[in-house]
C-alpha positions in Angstrom: -1.2 -22.9 26.6 -0.3 -19.6 28.3 2.9 -18.7 30.2 3.8 -16.0 32.7 6.0 -13.1 31.8 8.4 -11.4 34.2 8.8 -7.6 34.0 12.5 -8.1 34.2 12.6 -10.7 31.4 13.4 -10.1 27.7 10.2 -10.0 25.7 11.9 -10.9 22.5 13.2 -14.2 24.1 9.7 -14.9 25.3 8.1 -14.4 22.0 10.8 -16.6 20.3 10.0 -19.4 22.7 6.3 -19.1 22.3 6.6 -19.1 18.5 7.9 -22.6 18.7 4.4 -23.6 19.7 3.0 -22.1 16.5 0.6 -20.1 18.6 1.3 -16.5 19.5 0.6 -15.7 23.1 1.2 -12.1 24.0 1.8 -11.8 27.8 -0.5 -9.3 29.5 2.1 -7.2 31.3 3.7 -5.4 28.3 0.5 -4.8 26.3 0.1 -1.2 27.4 3.8 -0.3 26.8 4.6 -2.1 23.5 5.3 0.4 20.7 6.7 -1.8 17.9 6.0 -5.4 16.9 7.8 -7.2 14.2 7.1 -10.8 13.4 8.5 -12.5 10.3 9.3 -15.9 8.8 6.7 -17.8 10.9 4.4 -19.3 8.3 2.5 -21.6 10.7 2.1 -19.1 13.5 -1.5 -18.3 14.6 -2.9 -15.7 17.0 -4.4 -16.9 20.3 -6.2 -13.9 21.5 -9.6 -12.2 21.8 -11.8 -10.9 19.0 -10.3 -7.5 19.8 -7.1 -8.6 18.2 -4.2 -6.1 18.6 -6.5 -3.2 19.6 -5.5 -3.8 23.3 -1.9 -2.6 22.5 -2.9 0.9 23.3 0.7 2.4 22.8 1.5 0.5 19.6 2.9 2.7 16.8 4.4 0.3 14.3 3.6 -3.3 13.3 5.5 -5.4 10.7 4.2 -8.9 9.7 6.1 -10.7 7.0 5.7 -14.3 5.8 3.1 -15.2 8.5 0.0 -15.9 6.4 -1.8 -17.7 9.2 -1.3 -15.2 11.9 -4.4 -13.2 11.5 -6.8 -15.9 10.1 -8.5 -16.4 13.5 -9.0 -12.6 13.7 -11.0 -12.4 10.5 -14.7 -11.7 11.5 -17.3 -12.9 9.2 -21.0 -12.2 9.5 -23.0 -14.1 6.8 -22.4 -12.6 3.4 -21.8 -8.9 4.5 -18.7 -8.0 2.6 -18.1 -5.0 5.0 -17.3 -7.4 7.8 -15.0 -9.7 6.0 -11.4 -9.3 6.6 -11.7 -6.9 9.6 -8.6 -6.5 11.7 -8.8 -4.4 14.9 -5.8 -2.2 15.7 -5.2 0.4 18.3 -5.9 4.0 17.4 -2.2 4.8 18.3 -0.9 2.7 15.3 1.0 4.9 12.8 2.5 2.3 10.4 1.4 -1.1 9.3 3.5 -3.3 7.0 2.1 -6.7 5.9 3.0 -9.3 3.3 1.9 -12.8 2.5 -1.7 -12.0 3.6 -3.9 -15.1 3.0 -7.4 -13.7 3.0 -9.4 -12.2 0.1 -10.3 -9.0 1.9 -8.3 -6.8 4.2 -10.0 -4.0 6.2 -8.0 -2.3 9.0 -10.3 -1.1 11.7 -9.9 0.9 14.9 -11.9 1.4 18.1 -12.2 5.1 17.4 -12.7 7.2 14.3 -9.7 9.3 15.4 -6.9 7.1 13.9 -3.2 7.6 13.6 -2.4 5.3 10.7 -0.2 7.3 8.3 1.5 4.5 6.4 0.1 1.2 5.1 2.1 -1.3 3.1 0.7 -4.5 1.7 3.0 -6.7 -0.4 3.2 -10.2 -1.9 -0.4 -11.2 -1.2 -1.7 -12.8 -4.5 -5.0 -13.9 -3.1 -6.1 -10.4 -1.8 -9.0 -9.0 -3.9 -10.2 -6.1 -1.9 -8.4 -3.6 0.3 -10.9 -1.6 2.3 -9.6 1.8 3.5 -12.7 3.5 4.8 -11.3 3.6 8.4 -7.8 4.8 7.4 -8.8 8.4 7.5 -5.4 9.7 8.5 -3.4 7.7 5.8 -0.6 9.7 4.0 1.3 6.9 2.3 0.0 3.7 0.7 2.3 1.1 -0.8 0.9 -1.9 -2.7 2.8 -4.6 -4.5 2.5 -8.1 -5.7 -1.2 -8.4 -5.2 -2.2 -9.9 -8.6 -5.8 -10.4 -7.7 -6.4 -7.0 -6.1 -9.1 -5.1 -8.0 -10.6 -2.7 -5.4 -9.3 0.0 -3.0 -12.7 0.7 -1.3 -12.7 4.1 0.3 -9.7 5.5 -1.6 -11.7 8.5 -2.9 -12.2 9.5 0.8 -8.5 9.7 1.7 -8.1 13.4 1.8 -4.7 13.2 3.4 -3.1 10.7 1.0 0.2 12.2 -0.3 2.2 9.3 -1.7 1.0 6.2 -3.6 3.1 3.4 -4.9 1.5 0.6 -6.9 3.5 -2.3 -8.5 2.6 -5.7 -9.9 -1.2 -5.1 -9.3 -2.7 -5.4 -12.8 -6.3 -5.0 -11.6 -5.7 -1.6 -10.0 -5.3 0.7 -13.2 -8.8 -0.2 -14.4 -10.2 0.4 -10.9 -8.6 3.9 -10.7 -9.9 4.7 -14.2 -13.4 3.5 -13.2 -13.5 5.7 -10.1 -12.3 8.7 -12.0 -14.9 8.2 -14.7 -17.5 8.2 -12.0 -16.6 11.7 -11.1 -14.6 11.0 -7.9 -11.6 13.3 -7.4 -9.3 10.4 -6.6 -6.0 11.2 -4.9 -6.4 15.0 -5.6 -3.8 15.9 -2.9 -1.3 13.3 -4.0 2.3 14.6 -4.2 4.2 11.4 -5.2 3.2 8.6 -7.6 5.3 5.5 -8.2 3.9 3.0 -10.8 5.1 0.1 -12.9 2.1 0.2 -15.3 1.7 3.2 -17.7 -2.0 2.4 -18.1 -2.5 4.3 -14.8 -1.9 7.5 -16.9 -5.4 8.3 -18.1 -6.8 11.7 -18.7 -9.7 11.1 -16.3 -7.3 10.1 -13.5 -4.5 12.6 -14.1 -6.7 15.6 -14.4 -7.4 15.3 -10.6 -3.6 15.0 -9.7 -3.3 18.9 -9.4 -0.8 18.6 -6.5 1.5 15.9 -8.0 5.1 16.9 -7.8 6.9 13.6 -8.4 6.2 10.7 -10.8 8.3 7.6 -11.0 7.9 5.0 -13.8 9.7 2.0 -12.4 10.4 -1.4 -14.3 7.6 -1.1 -16.9 6.5 -4.4 -18.4 7.8 -5.8 -21.7 4.7 -4.6 -23.5 5.5 -0.9 -22.6 7.9 -0.1 -25.3 6.5 3.5 -25.5 3.7 5.5 -24.0 0.5 5.7 -26.0 -0.8 8.9 -27.3 -3.5 8.8 -24.6 -0.9 8.3 -21.9 1.3 11.2 -23.2 -1.7 13.5 -23.2 -2.6 12.5 -19.7 1.0 13.3 -18.6 0.6 16.8 -19.9 -2.2 17.4 -17.4 0.3 17.1 -14.6 0.8 20.8 -14.4 2.5 20.7 -11.0 5.0 18.0 -11.8 8.5 18.9 -10.8 10.3 15.5 -10.9 10.1 12.6 -13.4 12.1 9.4 -12.9 12.1 6.6 -15.4 14.0 3.7 -13.9 14.6 0.1 -14.9 12.5 0.3 -18.0 14.5 -2.2 -20.2 12.0 -2.4 -23.0 11.1 1.3 -23.3 12.3 2.4 -26.7 11.2 6.0 -26.8 10.8 8.8 -24.2 7.5 10.7 -24.3 7.8 13.1 -27.2 5.8 15.9 -25.5 8.0 15.8 -22.4 9.5 19.2 -23.2 6.1 20.9 -22.8 6.0 20.1 -19.0 7.2 23.5 -18.1 7.1 22.9 -14.3 9.5 20.0 -14.6 12.9 20.8 -13.0 14.3 17.3 -12.4 14.4 14.5 -14.9 16.2 11.2 -14.3 16.7 8.1 -16.6 18.3 5.1 -15.1 18.9 1.5 -16.4 16.9 2.1 -19.6 19.2 0.3 -22.0 17.2 0.5 -25.2 16.5 4.3 -25.2 18.9 5.8 -27.7 17.9 9.5 -27.8 16.2 12.3 -26.0 13.0 13.9 -27.4 13.6 16.6 -30.0 14.1 20.1 -28.6 14.8 18.7 -25.1 
């Protein structure tokens, strides 16, 4: 069912009314002028549109979809067993920020009508069924935030993101082995990264850290119960971060000791410990 939209009407009221039908109809009038879309808390809402998805919103700059797991299901194109077509979402080239949670498919691949894209920030949260995030089309990406994706084991195209500056990974146990695997294959993964935020110290491997030649800020946040101290391998990897200026260790309630070799990071000019109740002393000669 489709309904008219008056240019003098309130678009938010129209969308709220349409959401009651559990089918999202975007009126045609505002498509070319919309710059921001936020839809949240509509778990049964589905999209009623063409296969071009949201790519018709030629001025769209920001999109936030929270707790709407069914919204994009009809937009997922599948062509036999070709993994490169699974989970394709079409967005306009104007889109600069995309925030999603509760994604219900196994694969997510943001795509655009043109290779000249504007997407600078991508955030994917609380999507336990997501197995593969395909980033080949996100050539302008500068910030990537991933959290609560327990089945995620692949970030396809990560090694091609030459503009990526900030990476945050939390509660994604399958990603540290993936990053290690890419690094061991010789890819210079995240070589221009300036900020790294992690909750799993196993990300700190020598093969991965040796490529982080631009890293300035590292945050270890809410490490797991098993992480009572950094391993020798992880400490040695930490020493490879020659450009590191800021180190934050926050909410690591089970961390007993700080890295003993911390004092050898001569580039470090800011060190913060917060809510680490078990740590009782600083490293010697600190």
